N, C-alpha and C positions, 0 to 999 in steps of 0.2 A: 436303390444308385441313384433317384431320380434325389433323394435328399442331399446327397453329396453331390452332383452337381448344382442344386442352387446354393450351398456356402459355395462353391468355387466359384458361379458368378456371381454373389455377391464381396467375396472377399475382390474379384476383379475390379467389381467398379467402386470398391474402397478404396483401394491399390491409386483406382485411375482418377479420384475426386480429390484424394492427397496429394497426388503429384501436381494437378493441375491448381488446385489452393497453394501450396507451394512455390511454384514456380510464376504465374502470370495472373490469375487472379485475387485481383484484390479485394476486401469485404470493410466497408466501415461503416459506423454506428451513428448515426447524425440525428439530432434531437428532433430538430425541426423540417417537416416536409415542404419545399417552397409552394409557395400559391403560381409562379409560374416559373417557364424559365423561359418571359421576353424578359432577359435578364438589361434592356434600356432601358423599359419602362417600370419595371419592379425592381426596389433597392434593398431586394429583400437579400440575408446573409448568406442565406444556406442557397439560396439560386446561383449566388454569384460563386462560392466555392464549389457549386457543383459543374457550372455552366463553362464560365469565364476564364479563359487559358486552356481549357480541355476540348468543349466543345465547337462554340466559340470566339471568336479574337479578333483583339484592340489594333488599329495604331498603330500606338506608341505603350508600353506597358512599363513598369516600376521596379526595381530588382533588388535582391536580398538588403543595397546596402541607399537603397529609395534613389537611387537615378533612374533619370528618364532614360528606355533603352528599347532602340528600333523592334522592331513584328511585323505585320501585314506590312509597313512602311518600312524599307531600306535605310532612309533618311527622315531630316525633317530640318528647317531653317526658317527663322524670324528675320526679316528681311522690312525694309522700310521702319527702322528705327522700331521693330518690333509691329509694326501697323501689318501684315500679309507675313503670313504664317502659308508655308512649302512643303507640302510629304510627298515625297516621292516611293513609289508604288513596289511591295516586291515582282518578280515575274515569276513567272511559271506556277503560280497559287492556285487548286483545283479547290471548289467545296465539293460536299460529301457528297454529293448527287452529280459528281464528274462534268459541270461546268466549269468555266476558270470567271478566276476573278477578274471584274471589271473596272474601270474607273468608275461608268454607270453605275455600278453595287455601290463601291466607295459612296460618291457624293447622295444617293440615295438614302443608304443607313446616316451617313454625319447627317443630312437634313434632316432628319427624320429624331435624327438623338435632340439635335437643339429645338425640334417643338416638341420634345414631351420633355427637358429636361431642364426648368428652367432657371436653376445654378450656371448655366452654360450660357443663358441670352444675358445675363451678367457683363459677362466678360464680349462678348460678340455684338449685344447690340440685335441689329437688322438686319447683320450681314450674313448668308449661304456660303456654304462650300461651293466648288465649281471644278468642270476635271478640263486639264490645261496637258493635253496629250497624256503623258504618265504619270502627270503630278497632281495634286489633289490641294486650291488652293482656297484660301480665305483673305477678305481682306475687309478693315476696318475699318470705322474713323478715329479707335479711343486704341491704345495698346492689348492686345493679344498673350501678352509674353507670359501667362498666366495660364493658356490653353495647352500647351505642349500636356503640363503636369495634368490639368483636368482631366483630357483624353486620355490619359493615360492610368487616370485613376479612380473617376467618380464612381460614387455605389451605385448609378444608374448608367450602367455600362454602354461606353460609345464603341461597341463591338460591330461588326461590318456582315451582314447577310443579304442575299441576291438580291436584287431592284424588283426580283418579282414574286417575293415575299415580301418586299415595302409595302409593296401596292394591292397590296392582296390581304387586309386585314380582319378579323373576326369584328362580329357586330358593337364587340366593344374595345375595341381597340390595338389589340392582340394579334402578336405574330403566331401560329401557331407551328410546331413539328419546321422549323425553316433549318435546312443543310447549315453548316455553316464550316468554317476553313482550318480547325483544331484537330490535336493527332487523334480523339477520339469523337467518334457516331455514339446519336441519340441511340439506340436500340432500343430499351423498353421502359417505358415508364409505369408500372403495374399501379395506381392509384393507392394512397396510405400502406404501400409495402414497401417501395422501392424502388430505384431510377438504376440503369442500366449501362455505365457504357464501355465499348469493344473501340478498340483503336482500329485505329483511317490507312491501309494501306499503300493511298497514295499519298502522304503530309507530307507539306513542301518540305518543314523542316524533319528535324532531327527527332527521330522517332523512341517513343517511350517505351523502357522494358518492361512496364503491365501491360497486359494483352488486354486487360476486362476489368473494372471496377466496377462495384455496386455498392450504394451509397441505401441503406437500408433503413429507412421511417422507425426511431426508435426512441420515443416522451421521455419512456420513465431512465434516469438517471441509474438507479442498480440493475437495473435488465441489460442500459451497457456494457458498465461494470460485469456483472458475470459472463456476458457475452463477450469481452476484452480476455478472462481470466481462465475460460473455458477455450476457447483459439478457434471460439462463431466468429470472431470480430477481430483485423488488424491493428484497425485505428480506432475510437472513438472521439465524439469532441462533449465540449461542453459538462467535463470530469463536475462533480457534485464536491462543495469541496470539503464533506462531510467520509469522503473515499480516497481522498491524498492521499493519508497518513500508509492508509494498509498499503496503495499501490506503492506509495516508495517505498514499502518493502518487501516489493518482488521483484526479483532480480528479471524476470522474464518478462517484464513492462519498464519498456521510459515512458516518462513522466515529460510532459514538454509544454513547461510555461513562458507562453510569451508576451511581448509588453502590451502597454495599454492597448488597450480593441475596442474600449469604447465609454464612454460612460454615463454614470446614472443624472437625467435630467428632471428635477422640480420646476417644474412652469407652472406660471402666474398668468391667468387671464389676467391679459391689459383692454379687454374688449367692452368687457362690462362686468358689474360685482366689486367687491368689496378689494378682490387683488387687481382694481389700478389704481390703489393707493399706492403708492410709493414707498408710505412710510410701516404700510402696513407689511410689505413684500421686505425691508428694512427688519423691521419685530420679526417677524420668520427665520432673516436668513443667523439671525444672529442667538435666537433661540435652542435653534435643534443643536444634537447632539450626532454627526456626521459619521465620525467610526459607529456610532451606536446604529444609525442605518443602515452603513455597509456592513455591516459587518453580519445582521436583521436576514440579511440574503446571499453572501458569501463566505458566514462563520472567518477561519482565520485564514486562510486562503485567500488569493484574486483578485486583491482592490489593493490601490492608490487611494492615499487620501493628500489630494489636494483643489479646489475651486478652479483651475485655468481652463478655458472653456475646449482649448484644442486637448487633444493628449502629449503625452515628452516626445518634444523633439525642435522644430527649429524655430515651430512660434510660439513659446511654451513662454506663458511671463514669468513671475515670480507673484506667488500666490502671497506672500507675506503681504505683497501689498494690497491683499482685499481688505479694507478694514470692514466688513460685514460678512468675513469668511472664518467667525470665531464665535463661539461661546461667550454671549456681553448680558447675562440677565437683567445688570441693570437699567444698559442702558439699550436693549429691547424692550424695556417697561415705558420708555420716555417718547419713543417712538411708536409704540402701540399705543400709549395713552395720546398722540397726537395724531392716529390716527381716526377715520373714519369709523371705527368695530364697535360696533354697540350691541355682542354676544350673540349674533346674529349665526347660526352653521355654515362652516367651510365648509365647503364638497371636494374630497378630495380621489380625484379619479384614478384607477389605473386598470389595469390586466393581469393575468395570472400567469401571463407567459413567465416561465424559466425565474420563475418566486418573486418577482418586480414584485408581486400586490404585498409582500413582507416587508418591505419597505414602506409601504403606502400606510398600514397597520401601524408601525412604528411611530414614522412622522406624525400618525392621526392619535396615540400613545404619549407622545411627546407633548403635544402642541394642547393635549387635553390637560396635561399635568400643569401647563401655565394660564388657564383658564381662559382656554380658546375653542370654543364649543366647534365641532366636527362632524361632518358626516360622510362615514365612506362606499366607493360605489365600485365596486371592483366586477370584473367584466371579461370573457375572453378575448381575445387579439381584435378579433374582426369588428365585434361590437363596440371595443374599446375607442376604436379609430376613426368607427363611424360615431359614434357619441361625443368626444371631443373635437369635431366640426362643428357642433352644436354651443356656443358659448354661453346659453339662455341654463343651458346644463352642467356646469363646472365654473369652478374655483382657481383649484390646482390641478394638473394631474402630472404625474408622476410614470417614467419609462425608462428605457433601455435607447439609446443612442451611439451606433455603430459609429467607430473613428472614421473621420474624412481627409482630406490632405490637404486643405484650404480652408478657411475660416468661413467663405463664399458658400460654402457647400450645406453649413449648418442650419438648418430651417428656421430654427427657430429666432433665426433673426433677421426675418422679414415681416412686413405685416401681412403677406397674405398666409402666415400661417395658424397654425389654430389655437396659440395665446393672443396672436398680434403684435404688435410692435411701432413704438408713434415716437420715440427719441427723433425726432428731425436730426438732427446733429450729429448723433452717432449712427444712424441711416445713410448718412452722407460717407461719412467717414469710411464707412465699410464700402459704397458706391466707388470711392475714390481707390478703397484698395486692388478692387475687379479687375477695374484699367490700371495699375499700375506700372511704371514701366517693367521694372525686373520683380523678380522674387526679394528681393536683398530690400530692394523697397517697398513692399508689400508686406512684409516681417515686419518693418518698420510702424508703418501704419496700425495694422495690428496691433503693436505692441499698446500703441498708445489708446487705440478701444476697447482693445481689453479693460485695463485702467478704468476707460469709464461708463463698462459694462457692468461690473462688481457695485459703482454704485447707483447705475440702474435700474439693479436686480431686476432682469426678465426672466431669468432661470436662477433657481440654485444649482451649483453643481459639488453634490456632497463628497464625490470622489468618480477615482474610472476605475472600470475592471479590468485582467487580465483574464482573458481566457482560457482554460488550462485543459490542455490535449494528451490524450495515452495511445500508447500505441505497442503494440508487439515488438520486441527487439530485437528482431529478425527482419523490423522495416526500416530502409537506411535513406538516408537523405531527401525527408519530406522538405517542402520550400512551405514558409510559415509566413511568406511578404501577405499581408494583406487578407487574412482566411491562411486555409492549409491548400495545400496543391502538394500532386503525386508524379507531377508529371518527368521527374527527374529520382523519382524513388525507384526502388525495388525492393523484390525479396528474397533475402537469404536462405 
C-alpha cells in the first residue's frame, strides 16, 4: 500500500511539473554567465539578453524595424536645432520594490550612465540631464541628434534604477540587486548554475505570457543541443555550426539564423611595437585568407564576408572599395619589404571564449607560411581583457565585437582603446560624426571615414558573425532585436 501511495505521489508531481513547463515556465540554455547584471557598466551580451527589457528598462528602445520607440518615456523631442533633448516620462510606473518611478530616479540613472559610458560623452560633452516637472531635459552646445538612438541601443544600457541604488554602489562601483521597472523580477541567481526571473504582477505595461524564465548557464554547445532535443530546454543560444545540419532535420526544433550580430576584429597595437608601422599592417591585411579565418571558427554556417566595420544596415559601405581587403601576395610583399619588420616574433593575443582562439591559430599559421614569425598567447577571457591593457605584451589581438548602432560606439576607433588610435584626421572626422545635426549627415560622414580607415588599417575585419539560435517548435514570437527576448513569447 505504501509503495502504491509513493507511486501515485510521484506521478502527481510529474504531471504537475509537466503542466507548469508547458504553460508558464521557459527554460533557456545560454552559453555565458554574465559577470554582473549592472548593465549600465557592463557591455556583456548575456547580461543584456537576460536583464534589459526584462528586469530593467530604458527610456527609449528599438523595435524590430530599427525604429526608436518610447518605453519609460512616453515621448521625446529634439528642440533648438537639435541642441536640446526633452523626454516625457510615463505615469504610474512602479519599481519591483513598490516605489514609484520619479524624475529624480531617471536623472540620477542617466547621469550615472554618462559618467560610465564614455561614448555618450562624445555626443553630450559635459552636459548633464536635469528634471523639469515630468520632463527630463539635456542641453548641449553641439547637436544631440544621435543621442536618442544611443539611449535606445547602447551596449552599456541606459536603464533606469532607483536613485537610492545609484547612490549606494559597491566598492568596485557596481549596483547590486537594484529593483527595476520591467515585466520580470530577479528571483534568484545561483552562481554558476542559473538566473531565474518571475513575472512582476504590478508591471505598468502589457503583461508577459510566460510567468517564469530560467536562464541555465551551459557552456558546452553539445550539452545545449542535447538538452534542447530532449525537451530539457525550450531555447538555446550560440548553436555550433557543427550542430546546424542535424537540427535542421529535426521537425520539433526551429532554427533561427539571425542577421549580423557582431564582427571578428584583428586589432593592431598602434602604441608600440611592429604594428605601429602602417606598411606592416597593410601587408598583413593583404596576406590573410579571410574566409579561412572565419571558417576556422564558424565552419560552413553563421558568418558573412565583408570588411565594413559596421554590420549590414544604413551605415554599410561598399567593401569593394577596401583596397587592402583582399589577398594580394605580390603587393603584400612590397609593403612588408618597405616596413620595419626584421623577422621578430609577432605576438598574437586571443581568448579561448567561443572558439575565437581558432581564428588566432589560423592567423598565425597563415603568417608563418609567408615568413612572418609569430607567437600565440591564448588566455581565458578575464586574463585576455587584463593583458590587452598592457601595450608592451602584444602586437595583435583577435576578438569578437558585438554589433552597435552607431560607429562612435566602436571602441577601437579611439586613442583610449587598448590598441590606440593616432590618425588625427580620422579622429576629427569621427568627432564630427558624433555631433552631426542629423543621422543622415552622420551616415555620409561615416562613409568617408570608413574609406579612410581602410587605408589606415587600425584593425582588420575578416568577417561578421550571425549568431544561430534554436528553440522548441512550441515556442512562438521570440524577439531577436538586439539579441533575444521573450516579452511577447508564449509556449503552446
